[in-house]
C-alpha positions in Angstrom: 3.0 14.8 -53.0 1.9 18.4 -53.7 -0.1 19.9 -50.8 -3.9 19.8 -51.1 -5.5 22.8 -52.7 -8.2 24.7 -50.4 -10.7 26.4 -52.4 -13.4 28.7 -51.7 -13.7 31.5 -54.4 -15.8 30.8 -57.7 -13.1 32.0 -60.1 -10.4 29.8 -58.2 -12.8 27.0 -58.5 -12.9 27.2 -62.2 -9.2 27.2 -62.4 -9.0 24.2 -60.3 -11.6 22.3 -62.2 -9.6 22.7 -65.4 -6.6 21.5 -63.8 -8.5 18.4 -62.5 -9.9 17.8 -66.0 -6.2 18.2 -67.5 -4.8 15.9 -64.9 -2.4 18.6 -63.7 0.4 16.9 -61.6 0.3 19.9 -59.1 -2.9 18.7 -57.8 -2.7 15.4 -56.2 -4.5 16.3 -53.3 -7.7 18.3 -53.4 -10.0 19.6 -50.5 -13.0 21.3 -52.1 -16.1 23.0 -50.8 -18.4 23.1 -53.7 -20.2 26.3 -54.0 -22.8 25.5 -56.9 -24.4 22.4 -58.4 -22.7 23.4 -61.7 -19.3 23.3 -60.2 -20.1 20.0 -58.6 -21.0 18.3 -61.8 -18.2 19.6 -63.7 -15.9 18.2 -61.0 -17.4 14.8 -61.0 -17.1 14.7 -64.8 -13.5 15.9 -64.6 -12.8 12.8 -62.1 -13.4 10.3 -64.9 -10.4 11.4 -66.8 -8.0 12.4 -63.8 -5.4 10.0 -63.2 -3.1 12.1 -60.6 -5.4 12.9 -57.6 -4.8 10.4 -54.8 -6.5 12.2 -52.1 -10.0 13.9 -52.5 -12.0 15.8 -49.8 -15.4 17.0 -50.6 -17.6 19.4 -48.5 -21.0 21.2 -48.8 -24.5 21.2 -49.7 -23.8 20.4 -53.4 -22.6 16.9 -52.5 -26.1 15.8 -52.4 -28.6 13.2 -53.2 -29.5 15.1 -56.5 -25.8 15.0 -57.6 -24.7 11.3 -56.1 -25.2 9.6 -59.4 -22.7 11.9 -61.5 -20.2 11.6 -58.4 -20.6 7.9 -58.5 -19.9 7.7 -62.2 -16.9 10.0 -61.9 -15.5 7.8 -59.1 -16.1 4.6 -60.9 -14.0 5.4 -63.8 -11.4 7.1 -61.5 -8.3 4.9 -61.0 -5.9 6.8 -58.7 -7.9 8.0 -55.6 -6.7 6.2 -52.6 -8.4 8.7 -50.1 -12.0 9.7 -50.1 -13.6 12.0 -47.5 -17.4 13.2 -47.6 -18.3 15.4 -45.0 -20.9 18.3 -44.2 -22.8 16.8 -47.2 -26.4 16.2 -47.9 -26.0 12.7 -48.8 -28.8 10.8 -47.3 -30.0 7.1 -47.9 -30.3 7.5 -51.8 -26.9 9.2 -52.1 -25.2 6.8 -50.0 -26.6 4.0 -52.1 -25.5 5.6 -55.2 -22.0 6.2 -53.9 -21.8 2.6 -52.7 -22.1 1.3 -56.2 -18.9 3.0 -57.2 -16.8 1.5 -54.4 -16.0 -1.9 -56.2 -14.5 -0.1 -59.2 -12.3 2.0 -57.1 -9.5 -0.8 -56.6 -6.8 1.7 -55.2 -8.9 2.9 -52.3 -7.5 2.6 -49.1 -9.6 5.1 -46.8 -13.2 6.0 -46.9 -14.4 8.7 -44.7 -18.1 9.6 -44.5 -19.7 12.2 -42.1 -20.7 14.0 -40.2 -23.6 14.7 -42.7 -26.1 17.6 -42.5 -29.5 17.1 -41.4 -31.5 14.2 -40.0 -31.8 11.7 -42.8 -33.8 9.1 -40.7 -33.2 5.2 -41.6 -30.1 4.5 -43.2 -30.5 0.7 -42.8 -30.8 -0.2 -46.6 -27.9 2.2 -47.8 -25.4 1.1 -45.3 -26.3 -2.8 -45.8 -25.3 -2.3 -49.4 -22.3 -0.4 -48.5 -21.1 -3.0 -45.9 -21.7 -5.8 -48.5 -19.6 -4.1 -51.1 -16.6 -3.2 -48.8 -16.7 -6.8 -47.5 -15.2 -8.1 -50.7 -13.0 -4.9 -51.5 -9.2 -5.8 -52.0 -7.6 -2.8 -50.8 -9.9 -0.8 -48.3 -8.1 -0.6 -45.0 -10.0 2.3 -43.0 -13.8 3.1 -43.1 -15.2 5.9 -40.9 -18.9 6.7 -40.8 -19.7 9.1 -38.1 -22.5 11.4 -37.3 -24.9 9.5 -39.8 -27.6 8.6 -37.3 -26.7 4.9 -37.6 -28.7 2.6 -35.3 -28.5 -1.2 -34.5 -29.6 -2.4 -37.9 -26.6 -0.6 -39.8 -24.4 -1.8 -37.0 -25.5 -5.5 -37.8 -24.5 -5.0 -41.4 -21.0 -3.7 -40.4 -20.5 -6.6 -38.0 -21.5 -9.0 -40.6 -18.9 -7.1 -43.0 -16.1 -7.6 -40.4 -16.8 -11.6 -40.5 -16.0 -11.5 -44.3 -13.3 -8.8 -44.7 -9.7 -9.5 -43.4 -8.2 -6.3 -45.2 -9.8 -3.7 -42.9 -7.5 -2.1 -40.2 -9.5 0.6 -39.0 -13.2 1.2 -38.3 -14.6 4.3 -36.9 -18.5 4.3 -36.1 -18.6 6.8 -33.2 -21.2 9.5 -32.8 -24.0 7.3 -33.8 -26.9 6.1 -31.7 -25.8 2.4 -31.8 -27.3 0.4 -28.9 -26.6 -3.0 -27.3 -27.8 -5.0 -30.1 -25.6 -3.0 -32.4 -22.7 -3.7 -30.5 -23.4 -7.5 -29.9 -23.4 -7.7 -33.9 -20.1 -5.8 -33.9 -18.8 -8.3 -31.3 -19.6 -11.3 -33.4 -17.8 -9.9 -36.3 -14.6 -9.2 -33.9 -14.7 -12.8 -33.2 -14.1 -13.7 -36.9 -12.0 -10.6 -38.0 -8.3 -10.9 -37.7 -7.0 -8.0 -39.4 -8.8 -5.0 -37.3 -6.1 -2.8 -35.3 -8.1 0.6 -34.6 -11.9 0.4 -33.3 -13.5 3.8 -32.5 -17.0 3.6 -30.9 -17.1 7.0 -29.3 -20.6 8.4 -28.1 -22.7 5.6 -28.6 -26.0 4.9 -26.7 -25.4 1.5 -25.5 -25.5 0.4 -21.9 -22.6 -1.6 -19.9 -24.1 -4.7 -21.3 -23.5 -3.7 -25.0 -19.9 -2.3 -24.2 -19.0 -5.5 -22.3 -19.8 -7.5 -25.6 -17.2 -5.4 -27.5 -14.7 -5.7 -24.6 -15.1 -9.3 -24.1 -14.9 -10.0 -27.7 -11.5 -8.2 -27.9 -10.2 -10.4 -24.9 -11.3 -13.7 -26.2 -10.6 -13.3 -30.1 -8.6 -10.3 -31.2 -5.1 -10.0 -29.9 -4.0 -7.7 -32.6 -6.1 -4.4 -31.9 -3.7 -1.4 -31.4 -6.2 1.4 -30.6 -9.6 1.2 -28.7 -11.7 4.3 -28.2 -14.8 4.6 -26.2 -14.7 8.3 -25.8 -18.0 9.9 -24.1 -19.5 6.4 -23.6 -20.9 7.4 -20.5 -22.5 4.0 -19.5 -19.2 2.5 -18.8 -19.4 0.7 -15.2 -16.9 -0.9 -13.0 -17.4 -4.2 -14.6 -16.6 -2.9 -18.0 -13.4 -1.4 -16.9 -12.5 -4.7 -15.3 -13.1 -6.3 -18.6 -10.9 -3.8 -20.4 -8.3 -4.5 -17.8 -8.2 -8.1 -18.9 -8.0 -7.1 -22.5 -4.9 -5.2 -21.4 -3.5 -8.3 -19.8 -3.8 -10.4 -22.8 -3.9 -8.0 -25.8 -0.2 -7.2 -25.9 -0.4 -5.1 -29.1 -3.0 -2.7 -27.5 -1.0 0.6 -27.3 -3.7 3.3 -27.3 -6.9 3.6 -25.1 -9.2 6.6 -25.0 -12.0 6.4 -22.1 -12.3 10.3 -21.9 -15.7 11.2 -20.5 -16.6 7.7 -19.3 -17.5 8.6 -15.6 -14.8 6.1 -14.5 -14.2 8.0 -11.1 -11.5 7.1 -8.8 -12.3 3.4 -8.5 -12.4 2.8 -12.4 -9.2 4.8 -12.7 -7.3 2.9 -10.1 -8.1 -0.4 -11.8 -6.8 0.9 -15.2 -3.5 2.2 -13.6 -3.0 -1.0 -11.9 -3.6 -3.0 -15.2 -1.3 -0.9 -17.1 1.4 -1.3 -14.4 1.5 -5.2 -15.4 1.5 -4.4 -19.1 4.5 -2.6 -20.7 2.6 -2.6 -24.0 0.4 0.7 -23.8 1.9 3.8 -24.9 -1.0 6.2 -24.8 -3.9 6.6 -22.3 -6.7 9.3 -22.5 -8.6 9.4 -19.4 -9.8 13.0 -19.2 -13.0 14.3 -17.7 -13.8 11.1 -15.5 -14.4 12.8 -12.1 -10.9 11.5 -11.1 -9.8 13.3 -7.8 -7.4 10.9 -6.5 -4.0 10.0 -8.3 -2.1 7.9 -5.6 -1.9 4.8 -7.8 -0.9 6.8 -10.8 2.8 5.9 -10.1 2.1 2.3 -10.4 1.8 2.6 -14.4 4.3 5.4 -15.1 7.6 4.1 -16.0 6.2 0.9 -17.4 6.2 2.0 -21.0 3.5 4.8 -21.2 4.5 7.5 -23.4 1.4 9.9 -23.4 -1.2 10.5 -20.6 -4.2 12.8 -20.9 -5.7 13.6 -17.5 -7.3 16.8 -18.4 -10.6 18.1 -16.9 -10.1 16.2 -13.8 -10.0 17.9 -10.4 -6.6 16.4 -9.0 -5.7 19.9 -7.6 -2.3 20.7 -6.4 -2.0 17.8 -4.2 -2.6 15.6 -7.2 -0.1 17.5 -9.1 2.5 17.2 -6.4 2.1 13.4 -6.4 2.6 13.4 -10.1 5.6 15.4 -9.6 7.2 13.0 -7.2 6.3 10.3 -9.7 8.1 12.0 -12.5 11.3 11.3 -10.6 11.2 7.6 -11.8 9.9 8.6 -15.2 12.0 7.2 -18.3 9.1 6.7 -20.7 6.6 9.5 -20.4 7.1 12.2 -23.0 3.6 13.9 -23.1 1.4 14.9 -20.0 -1.9 16.7 -20.2 -3.1 18.4 -17.2 -5.3 20.9 -18.8 -8.1 22.3 -16.3 -7.2 20.2 -13.3 -7.4 22.6 -10.6 -3.8 22.9 -10.2 -2.7 25.9 -8.2 0.7 27.8 -8.4 2.3 25.5 -5.8 1.3 22.4 -7.7 2.8 24.1 -11.0 6.1 25.0 -9.1 6.5 21.2 -7.8 5.8 20.0 -11.5 8.3 22.6 -12.8 11.2 21.3 -10.6 10.7 17.7 -11.8 10.2 18.6 -15.4 13.5 20.5 -14.9 15.5 17.5 -13.9 13.7 15.0 -16.4 15.4 14.7 -19.6 12.4 12.5 -21.2 9.3 14.5 -21.0 8.9 17.0 -23.6 5.4 18.5 -23.4 3.4 19.5 -20.4 -0.2 21.0 -21.1 -1.6 22.9 -18.1 -3.9 25.8 -18.0 -2.4 28.7 -15.9 -4.3 30.8 -13.6 -4.2 34.5 -13.2 -1.8 34.5 -10.5 1.6 33.9 -12.1 2.4 31.9 -15.3 3.4 28.6 -13.0 4.7 25.6 -14.9 4.5 26.9 -18.7 7.4 29.3 -18.9 9.5 27.5 -16.6 9.0 24.3 -18.5 9.3 25.9 -22.0 12.6 27.1 -21.2 13.8 23.7 -19.8 12.1 21.6 -22.5 13.7 23.9 -25.2 17.2 22.9 -23.3 18.3 26.5 -22.6 21.8 26.6 -20.9 20.2 27.7 -17.6 20.2 24.1 -16.6 22.1 24.0 -13.1 23.1 20.4 -13.1 25.7 19.1 -15.3 24.4 16.0 -17.1 26.3 13.4 -18.9 24.5 10.9 -21.1 25.7 8.0 -23.1 23.5 6.1 -25.4 23.6 3.2 -27.8 23.1 5.2 -30.9 26.3 5.5 -32.9 28.7 4.0 -30.1 31.7 2.6 -31.5 33.1 -0.1 -29.3 36.6 1.2 -30.1 35.6 4.5 -29.0 32.5 4.0 -26.6 32.6 7.6 -25.4 31.9 9.1 -28.9 28.4 9.8 -28.0 28.9 11.8 -24.9 26.5 14.8 -24.6 26.9 17.7 -22.2 23.8 19.8 -21.5 24.0 23.0 -19.9 27.5 22.8 -18.2 31.1 22.0 -18.7 33.1 18.9 -18.5 33.7 18.1 -14.8 34.5 15.4 -12.4 31.5 16.5 -10.3 29.0 15.4 -12.9 25.9 15.6 -10.9 24.2 13.0 -13.0 25.7 10.4 -15.0 23.5 8.2 -17.6 24.7 5.1 -19.3 21.6 3.6 -20.9 21.0 1.2 -23.6 24.8 0.3 -24.0 26.6 -2.7 -24.0 30.1 -1.2 -23.0 29.2 0.0 -19.5 32.4 -1.1 -17.8 34.7 0.5 -20.4 32.6 3.7 -20.3 32.8 3.9 -16.6 36.5 3.7 -16.7 36.7 6.3 -19.5 34.4 8.9 -18.5 34.3 8.5 -14.8 37.6 7.7 -13.3 36.6 9.2 -10.0 32.6 9.0 -9.6 32.6 10.4 -6.1 30.9 13.5 -7.3 28.0 11.7 -9.1 24.8 12.1 -7.2 22.4 10.6 -10.0 23.6 7.3 -11.7 21.2 6.0 -14.5 22.2 2.6 -15.8 18.9 1.3 -17.1 18.3 -0.6 -20.2 22.0 -2.1 -20.4 21.2 -5.9 -20.5 23.3 -6.3 -17.5 23.2 -9.7 -15.4 25.6 -8.0 -13.0 27.4 -4.9 -12.5 31.1 -4.3 -13.1 33.5 -5.0 -10.1 33.3 -1.9 -7.7 31.0 0.0 -10.1 29.2 1.6 -7.2 31.7 1.6 -4.2 33.3 4.9 -5.1 30.0 6.6 -5.6 30.0 7.8 -2.0 27.6 10.8 -2.6 25.2 8.9 -4.7 21.4 9.9 -4.0 19.7 8.1 -6.8 20.6 4.8 -8.6 18.4 3.4 -11.5 19.3 -0.1 -12.4 15.8 -0.8 -14.2 15.3 -2.9 -17.4 18.4 -5.0 -17.1 18.6 -8.7 -16.4 20.0 -8.6 -12.6 19.2 -11.4 -10.5 20.9 -10.0 -7.1 21.6 -6.5 -6.2 25.3 -5.4 -6.2 26.9 -6.3 -3.0 28.3 -2.7 -2.6 24.9 -1.0 -2.4 25.0 -0.9 1.4 27.9 1.5 1.1 25.7 4.1 -0.5 24.9 5.9 2.8 23.3 9.0 1.1 21.0 6.9 -1.3 17.5 8.3 -1.6 15.9 6.5 -4.5 16.6 3.1 -5.7 15.0 1.9 -9.2 15.6 -1.9 -9.8 12.1 -2.5 -11.8 12.0 -5.0 -14.7 15.0 -7.2 -13.6 14.9 -10.8 -12.3 15.7 -10.1 -8.7 14.4 -12.7 -6.3 15.3 -11.2 -2.9 15.9 -7.8 -1.4 19.1 -7.9 0.9 18.2 -6.9 4.6 21.3 -4.8 4.5 19.2 -2.2 2.5 17.9 -1.3 5.8 21.2 0.1 6.8 20.5 3.1 4.1 19.1 5.5 6.8 18.3 8.2 4.0 16.4 5.7 1.7 12.8 6.9 0.9 11.8 5.2 -2.2 12.2 1.6 -3.9 10.8 0.8 -7.2 11.0 -3.0 -7.6 8.0 -3.7 -10.0 8.1 -6.7 -12.4 10.9 -8.8 -10.7 10.6 -12.2 -8.9 10.3 -11.0 -5.3 8.6 -13.5 -2.9 8.9 -11.1 0.2 10.4 -8.2 1.9 12.7 -8.2 4.7 11.0 -6.8 7.8 14.1 -4.8 8.7 13.9 -2.9 5.7 10.0 -2.2 6.1 11.0 -0.8 9.7 12.7 1.9 8.2 10.8 5.1 9.1 12.0 7.3 6.0 10.9 4.6 3.4 7.7 6.1 2.2 7.6 4.9 -1.4 7.6 1.1 -2.1 6.5 -0.3 -5.5 6.3 -3.9 -5.8 3.5 -4.8 -8.5 4.3 -7.5 -10.7 6.2 -9.8 -8.5 5.6 -13.3 -7.3 4.3 -12.3 -3.8 1.8 -14.6 -2.1 -1.7 -13.5 -1.4 -2.6 -11.4 0.5 1.0 -9.6 0.6 0.5 -8.9 -3.4 -2.6 -6.9 -2.5 -0.9 -5.3 0.6 2.2 -4.1 -1.3 0.2 -2.9 -4.1 -1.5 -0.3 -1.9 1.7 0.3 0.2 1.9 3.9 -0.4 -1.8 4.5 -0.1 -3.5 6.3 2.8 -6.3 3.8 2.5 -5.4 -0.1 2.4 -8.2 -2.6 1.6 -7.6 -6.2 2.4 -11.3 -7.2 2.7 -12.6 -10.4 1.5 -9.2 -11.9 1.3 -9.8 -15.2 3.4 -7.4 -13.8 6.1 -7.2 -16.0 9.3 -4.6 -13.6 10.7 -3.1 -10.6 9.7 0.3 -10.6 8.1 3.0 -8.9 10.3 3.6 -6.7 7.4 0.5 -4.7 8.1 1.9 -3.3 11.2 4.6 -1.4 9.3 1.9 0.8 7.6 2.4 3.7 9.9 1.0 6.3 7.7 -2.3 4.4 6.9 -5.3 6.4 7.7 -7.9 3.8 6.7 -7.7 0.0 7.0 -10.4 -2.2 5.5 -10.4 -5.8 6.9 -14.0 -6.5 6.7 -15.5 -9.9 5.5 -12.4 -12.3 6.4 -12.0 -14.9 8.8 -10.1 -13.1 11.6 -10.7 -14.7 15.1 -8.4 -12.0 17.0 -6.6 -8.6 16.2 -3.0 -8.7 17.4 -1.7 -6.3 19.8 0.6 -4.9 17.2 -2.4 -3.0 15.7 -1.6 -0.4 18.3 1.4 0.6 16.4 -0.8 2.2 13.5 -0.8 5.7 15.0 -2.2 7.4 11.9 -5.2 5.3 11.8 -8.6 7.2 11.7 -10.8 4.2 10.4 -10.7 0.5 11.1 -13.4 -1.8 9.4 -13.6 -5.2 10.8 -16.9 -6.0 9.9 -18.1 -9.7 9.3 -15.3 -11.5 10.9 -15.1 -14.0 14.0 -13.8 -11.6 16.6 -14.9 -12.4 20.1 -12.6 -9.7 21.9 -10.9 -6.7 21.1 -7.2 -6.0 22.1 -6.8 -2.9 24.7 -4.0 -1.8 22.3 -6.8 0.0 20.1 -7.1 2.4 22.9 -3.6 3.5 21.7 -4.8 4.9 18.5 -5.6 8.4 19.5 -6.6 9.5 15.9 -9.2 6.7 15.6 -12.7 7.9 15.0 -14.5 5.2 13.0 -14.7 1.6 14.2 -16.9 -0.8 12.4 -17.5 -4.0 14.4 -21.0 -5.3 12.8 -21.1 -9.1 12.2 -18.7 -10.2 14.8 -19.7 -12.3 17.8 -17.7 -10.2 20.3 -19.0 -12.4 23.2 -16.3 -11.0 25.7 -17.5 -7.3 24.9 -20.4 -6.0 26.9 -23.5 -5.4 24.7 -23.7 -1.6 25.7 -20.0 -1.2 24.8 -20.5 -2.9 21.3 -23.1 -0.1 20.4 -21.4 2.8 22.0 -19.6 5.7 20.1 -15.9 5.0 19.4 -14.5 7.1 22.3 -16.7 5.3 24.8 -15.2 1.9 23.2 -11.5 3.1 23.5 -12.2 4.3 26.9 -13.4 0.8 27.9 -10.4 -0.8 26.0 -8.1 1.4 28.0 -9.5 0.3 31.3 -8.6 -3.3 30.4 -5.0 -2.7 30.6 -5.2 -2.2 34.4 -7.2 -4.5 36.6 -9.8 -5.3 34.2 -7.7 -6.6 31.7 -7.1 -9.9 33.6 -10.8 -10.4 33.7 -11.4 -9.9 30.2 -8.7 -12.2 29.0 -9.6 -14.9 31.3 -13.1 -15.1 30.1 -11.6 -15.2 26.8 -9.7 -18.2 27.4 
């Protein structure tokens, strides 16, 4: 197809109009801002006989109510147009009504784009009702956009009814219109009947959480084929709407793109989405910019689970958030685009991101506004993303594409270094010839420090595949079919990071505790029912990801928050604390309120980083003296407990006074306190 002709000059307009009239094959796509009414009428008449234009985009004041009948006549007799866009026009209710009459005759039309229109045309109810009625029976239209047309609830009702009758439409964009709750309710009713829609865009409506909830619930219950949902700048999104959206993610496996920019989600809403996405491998793109997000601790839960593009722009995550994202990128095998524009990231955060992008061969675009002091990430990342030969670590990668079983090393790619036994990184991914490749490429793997074996459909590793990797620091066995870990993993004394997510592993061997350098385990989406306490006792283990396993409650909630500074186990029906809680040596805030706890174990004194403990609304009669060992504790919430063994003046005292009282119990008073409690 020839490129569209962009026309502005009057003389050029005349030439183009003649070519349109003559069906010149060089103009198959036409974008035209009509300068005069006379030229508009000439074009509309020329369209009657034109049989080559397939894409037509019209702009300007001359596309108006006055000229709408000639426009409709020209379109009605045209048999070639598949794409029609009219924007910045003066088409009001009368013009839209006339245009609608041409739609049934345009049997090749696939896309109809209307708006935004100029001026405030007021009530569009009747015009949109007629358009919706005619579209409902159209045989080929798959995309409809009506944006910036001041559509209210009544036009939305017409479009909702149209959805009940039309099973050809795949994309509906009605954003930037003042549609309220009643309009979205009608749209939700249409979604219940429609089985073809894959893209729904309802940006910048004026609906409340109730109206948005109608749409989200309808998608969950009735539409499993939706690919894209955009609610950009719907500022009334609340936490219930986000929770319902998370349910959609769990059920709608086709959903690949969500846009909730400018929706006031905050940290709580963002965390809910991050956790839901971690349990769903279908989502490929998430836009969550301008949402007041400052904490991205749970972001690592979803990265590595299929997400390819992430837009976090205009959130004040700062350098601390950038550093956390940088650490997360170590596990990245999917993310290709990351937008951190205007996120308040300083030079130190940029440097950390640069280092991780340097050693990540998946991500290919990072957007980040640089400050005045230094170019930060951008220049460094550009060099690396262009694959300059400044790459310090030799990488050997072997992928499936073109691999010949007779010559499985044919696709060996060397980046930035020479062939060497000291490879640094060995990646054998999506490859069914792992054992042969290992012997051919890496007869002596003692120099390998990063070993990537993800996506190879392995149910077990070849014999002694790891035993010789004595200097290995990172091992990636993700996205295979392993049911157990290799027996030689405990020999990897230098191992720092272990990625075994998306396998079928039921238990983690206690021998992992022997790996004194191990700082991170990603075991998401397996069949784990527990974690050895010996492993939890490893003081260096700071990153533990276990979402998507078969852990019993409340362990599932505990491990989901394992790496967080704040852990919330409130309202879980706890009668006693799981012993795993006492391995949270870096937890700063612990919420245990609204449970059934009758005692706090003495081991609570092991949580030396704890600053805030909330045990409101439990059944505590006494407090253990070991609380006095928590030297950083500044907040202790006790309301709603009997505390019959604690003097009333102590219950109401400041935290230092309470801790002083408990410290005294360690000596002579302790026996009295305990005897009264018995």
